[in-house]
N, C-alpha and C positions, 0 to 999 in steps of 0.2 A: 554293670548292666543298667540300661536306661530305666527311668521310672515308667511304670505301666499302671493301668487302671483296669477295673473290671470290664469297662467298655471295650478294652483291647481284646479281652478274652471272648466277649460276645462277637466282635467283628471277626476274630479268627474262627470261631465256631461256625459262623454264617458262611464264611468263605470256604471252609473245609466241607460243609454240607454240599455246596455247589460242586466241589471237586469229587465228592463221593456219589454224585448223581442224584441227589435229592432235588425234587422239583422246587422251584421258587415258591410256589403256593404253600407247600408243606413246610419249607424251611422258615418262611415268614411267620407261620402259625406257631412253630416251635419257639421262635424268638419272642413270641408274645406281642408282635406288632399288630396294631389295629387294622382290621380289614375295613375298607371304605366302600361307600356307594351302595348300590342296590344289593350287592352280595352280603354286605353287613346286615342289611335289614331282613332279608329272606332266608339266608343260609345259617341256620342255628345249630348245625351239626358240630359236635365237639372235635372231630378228627383225631380221636385218641389213638386208634390203631395206626393211622398214617404218621402221626407224630412219633409214636414209639418206633416205627420202622425207620424213620429219619434219624432218630437218636441212635439206633442200633448201627446204621450205616456210618454215622459219625464216629461211634466208638470203635468200629472195626477199622476204619481208616486211621484213627489215632493209634490204635494197637499196632497196626502195620508199620507206622512211622517209628514208633518206639521200639518195636521188636521186629526188625526186618527178617525176612525169611532166610534161614541159614542155607537152604538148598539152592540158592541162586548161584549159578556158575558164571564167573566173569568171562567176558568175551576175550578171545585170544588176540594178541597183538599181531599186526601184519608184519611179515618179515621185511627188513630193510627200512623200517620206520622207527 
């Protein structure tokens, strides 16, 4: 296995949040990235509920990857192929 760092896990988490349908705004806040510009000055809301929802979506996606659903039926092969 290649060497990896904690930053690799952060990058993977951020990518998976996009895959899970988390908005970029909320994913960036989960990652702890600094919000810039006028928004950083005036918007002091903590976004706790939104970040919790983003992390729940991430956890559900990871759970689905690790434990694929057993009730998925494979598609039948076409005859002659």
